[in-house]
N, C-alpha and C positions, 0 to 999 in steps of 0.2 A: 534275178531273183534271191541268189545264195548272197549276192554283197549285200540286199537290203537286208535279206534275213540276221546276217552279222554285225552291221550298221546299226538298226535297233535294238537287238539284244544286248549289242554292249553301251548303247545309249540306256537301255533299260537295267542293268546289271549296276551302271553308275549313279543311278536316282533314284529307281524305286523303293530299293532296300530302305535308303534316308529317309524318304518321303514319309514312306509306313512307321518309321519307328515316331516320326515326328506326328502324325494324325491318331496313331496312337495315345502318345502321352495326349495329345489335346484331347480325345475322347474322351479318354480316362479321368481326366481332369474334372470334362462335362457331365459326365455320366458315376462321379464315385459316390453324390450323395443319395446316390440310392440304396448305397449300403451306407453310407456315414446312418441314413435312419432308421437301422436296424435297431440303432441304440440312442442316438441323437435326439429321437422326435419323444422319446420317453425323458430324458434329461434334463430338455427344456422344454417341456409342456407343449410343443407340436403340435397341432392338433390336423388329421388326413387332409382337412382342407387347406391349410394352412401349410404345408408341405407339398400336398400338389402344386397348390400356387407358387410356393418359391423356385419348384422345380422348374414349375413354365416357364417365370417372370424372366428368366437364363436372356430368352428367344426373343421377348422385345427390346432389349438390348441389342440385341443379335439382330434383330429387323432392321432398325432405326442407323445403325452404323454401316450394316452388311456393303451396299451398294460404294457407297464414298468410299472404303477402307481398299475396295478391288479397284477404283478406280485410282488412285493414290499408288497402290499395288504397279498400277501399267503405266504411271508415269513414272515410277523411280526405281522400280524395277524389284523383282520375285525379291533379292536375297535381304536386301536392307527392307525391308516392308513384313516379309517374311521373319526376322529375326525379333522386328519391333512387336507384331503379335502373341509373341512365344514367352519373350521375356514378360512382358505386360500380363497376360494372361497367366503365366505360373508364378508370379507373385498374388495378384489376387488368388487365384486356389490355394495357395498356403495361407491366405489371409482370413480362411473360411474356418479357419478354427476357432476363432476368436470369435466366434459367432453366441451372442449372448440371449435372444429372441427371434420374434417374428421379423420386427422391422430389419435386425441387422442381418438377419438372412437373405431375406429379399433385398437389400441394400447390393450385401457383395455378389450376390443371383445374378442381379441385372448388371453391374460392373464387370462379373465376369463373361456375360452375354458381350458386354461394350470391347471386349477386351481382345477378346477370340474374333469378331468380327472380320469378315473376308477372306478367313484362311481356309474354309474348303473351296468355296468359288474362284479363290488365288493360286489355291492348289492346281483346281481343272484347268482355269485357262491356263498356267504355267504347264503343264501337260501338252495342249495345241501347241503349243511354241515348238513342239519335238515329234508329235506322232500323226500322222494323216487319219483320215477317218478309217478308212480298214483294220486298222489296227488299235483306234483308239481303246472300244470297248472293250476290249481286256484288259488293256495297261491302266484304264481308273477303274477296273474290278479288281486288280491286284496291289493297287494302290487303296482301295476302298475297303481292302481284307484289314488293314486297320482296326477296325470298326468291331465290326466283331470279336478278333480278336484281341482289341483291349478289353471286352468284357470276358471274353473267355481266360484272359490273365488277369484281368483283374478284380474277378469273381474271388476265384481263390487268396489272391494277394490282397485282398481288402479285409475277407477275412480273418483272415493271420493276422495283416496289421489292428483291427479289433480290439484283436485278443491281448495288446499290452496296453490296456488299459489302467490308469492308475502310476505307471513310467515318468518321473520327474514332473508330478504332478497333474497330469494332463488324461484326459479321458481317450480312450482309445480311437472316437470317433476325431479327434482332434490331430493328430497323429495320421489318421489318413489322410487328410487334409495336405498337411506340412509335408510329407514323405511323398505323394503323389503331385504336388505341386510343384519344386524345387527344381526335378531337373531339367521342368521346361524351359528354364530359365541358361540354364546349361547348355540345352541344346539349340536355343537362340541363338549364343555366341559362335557354337559348329557351325551354322547356317551360313554364316557370314563367310568359313571358311571352304565351307564344300560346297555353295549350289549357284552354279553360274544361271547368271540371268539370263541366261536362254542358249543356244547354240552355236551363236557367234564369238559368246565369250566364255567357251567351255576348251580351257585349255588341254583337255583331251582328247579332244575331235581334231584330225587334221582338214587344211584347207578343202581339199577335196569330199568331207566326210560332211563339211560344215554345207558345200553346197549343193551335195545332193539333199538334205534333209530339206532345203529352202527348194531346191527344185520341186520333191516330192507335194510341199506343201502347196507350191505354189498349181501346179498340177491337180490337186483336189480342189482347191478352191475353185479351179477353168472349166474342169469336169460336171460341176454343179448347174443343175438345172431350176432351181429356185434365185430368188432375190438375196442375195449374200449383202445382210447390214455392217458396215465397218464404222457408219457413223452413230453416237450414242441415242438422239433423239427416235430416229425413225424405227432403232431396234426397239426404244424401251415401251415405243406403242404397237409393237407389231403384237397381234391378235396370237399368235404361237409361241411368242414369251409369255403372255399373261397365262395360256393356258397348260403351258409346261408346270408353271408356278400353280397352278390350283391341282395339279395331277401330281407335283412333288409335295402341296402341304396334306393333302389324305396321304401320301407314302409317310413322312415324318409326323402325323397323326399314329399312323400307327406303330412305326417304330419306336417312340416313347414313350404312348399312350400304355405299353406293354412293358416294354424295358425298364421305365421309371418304379415300374412296381412289382417285376416279375422278382426280385429276392424277396421282397414281404409277403407274396400270395406263398410263395413255399416257404416261408418260414410259416406261417401260419397251417402249416399243412404236419408241424409238428417237428420239423427238422432241425438240428442243433444249428448255428451260424454255420461252423467249419463245412458240414454237406452243403449248408444254402450255394455256396461258394464251389462245391464242387456240380452238384445241379444245374446251378442256373449255367454254366459253363457249356454244357453241352450242349442243345439247341447254339451258342454262339459260333463254336467248333465246325459244328458243322454248315453254319452260314456262310462262313469263308470261304467253303469248300464249293458252296453253292454258288459264290458269286465270283470265284473263279473258274470254272465247266459252263456256267453259264454268260460270261462275260465274255469265253472264244466260243462259243456257241453263236451268240452274236455278232463277230466278227464273221463267222466264217458264211454265216446265211446271207449277211451283208443287209440287217434287218434289225429294228430297235423297237417299232412300235409293239410285236405280238412282246417282245422279249420281256418288255415291261409290263404290258396288262396280262399277260397268263399266271407272272408267279403273286403276281397282287390280288387277283380273283382268289389261287388257291388262300391266299393270307386270308383274305376276306369267308371265303369258305371254314378256313380254319377257328376264329378265332368266332365264327357264330355257332362253330360246336362246341367251345368254350364254353360259350353262353348255356347253350342246352343242358349240358352236361354235370353234375354237382360238382364245386371245387374237392378234385378229387387232384390223383394223381396220372388221370385222363385229361384233366383240364387243361393241368400244366403240361403234356404232352402237346394239347391241339394247341395252346398258347406258344410254342417248342415253334410247330411246323409254318404255323402264324409269320415269327419272327424268323426263319430261313427265308421263307417266299419273299420278306418284305425287303431283306437284303439281297436277293437274287436281282432287284429289279437293278440295282443303283449303279453298276457298266453300261448295262444299257442305256437309261433313262439320260446319263450324263455323256453318252455319247451323240443324244440330241440335237441340244445347242448350238455344236461347233459346224450342223450341216446348215444353218443357214446365219450365222454371226461369227465375225471376226473381228482383231482389233479392238479398238476402243469400245465397239459394239457386243464384244465377246464378253471385254472386262465389267459394261452394264449390266446387262440380259444376264449372263450367269451370274450375275451377284442379284439381280432380280430378283429372276426363277430360285435361289435358293434361298432370298431374306423371306419373300413369300411362303415360300413350301415349307420355311422354319417358323413360321409363326403356329404350324402345326405342331411343334416341338412345346409351344405355351398352352394350348389346348387340349390333345392326350393327355399327359398327366394330370392337367388339373381337373378335366371333365370323370376321368377316372375318380379323381378324389373325393369329388363332391360326391360321388355316386357311392361311393363307399359311405360316406358321410353322414347323408339323408337318406339313405335305404338300407344299410348295414351289407350291402355286395358291391361289387363291382359290376356286374350285368349290366345295367344301364349304360352304364359308361363302356365297357367293350360292344354293346349296340350304336352308338354314338359311332365307335372306331371302326365296327365294321360299315357304317355306315359311309362315310369320309373315303373307306377305302374303295368302294364300290365308286364314285365320284371320281376315285381316280383313274380310273380302268375309262369311265368317258369322256373326263379331260384329254385323256391322251390319244383318246381313238380320233377325237374332235383336231387334234392338234397334228395327228399321223394323218388325216385328210387333209389337211391343208399343207402338205408337205408332198403331198402327193403330184397336187394341183400347182401345174409351172407357172410361175408369177412374171410379171412383165419380164424382160429381158435387161435392164436399166439395173447396175450395180454401180451402189454407194461404194465413193470412195474419198470419202472427206473427211477428214479427222474432224470429230467435235473437239 
């Protein structure tokens, strides 16, 4: 056991910090539009509905190319494909500085989604090459801590960059996209040097250590009582995949329905742009801690479904409170609690698909779950934007977001029931 701990600690130290940096930059480039909007919308004349649609259209491009991208990664290897993703999304993100109006805003947000498609499911798949089920949630949670950290770091950073308005003739929001977009290109080149395709290609593992990782993963699969898919087609038809996609859809509606509008809601309370950055950083720092602790708890208990359902229910309750309360500091605190609950689900949630998916099925199935789920990233910001434009309030949009979180609880519970019922003993082993 001590040898196992030392081995997985060694792997984690080599991989997780670098992967976190990659995801931090990726997520920052995805959501920095929420801070750019503080000055960009007025300068370009973008209405709340136009901004909400543009913030969400990213996820349509992401949805369309998610599964194909992850299947390519499984074929050509993580190193080359993750590098390609990072370089292309960095270039497109920097190009957002040259948006002129609604059409170019929509087009570049859509292309950013296309460029980034496959990154998160590719990284989740990559982690399953290294870590067995009993350790997966904590390391997925640790890796995905980059998401709230990106918002926590990005909030004050973005506020600071916005103050560079007029430098070299560019607006602050233009500098925001350039300064936060180009580092992805440099990191893409580093991926080629630092990210091995898997344990067999890791020069810092001994032959015995590689064999130990392979044996532990094989024992994991052999110990499952459920049907394990390795081929693509049966996995894509498995109801558990679609139920998890539906569950993730509701979670992502909440994540982006709140996250894409939180800076503007805080600004509406009279805070300065610099203060907005500091205030919005608080719930994301709390979310990072919650992800780490809740992922460890899920691994320790060997349980996933309740560890997804419980924080999702907390988030739904907090969002409902934000609707009932007037738009003041208490409603912002409620939105912060909802944010923490949503992020806490992510480590245990991504521990569910590898229970019954492996090899090509894992590449396609994880990508499909993420693709369906990320359609929620389109709905969340859009519906809140429509609510604000039509009614002058975000309350109707937040009610819809709350309903989607309740839907997630039901979907993950149904998926959990199907995981508890042993499937026929046949195991698919043919590659598609």
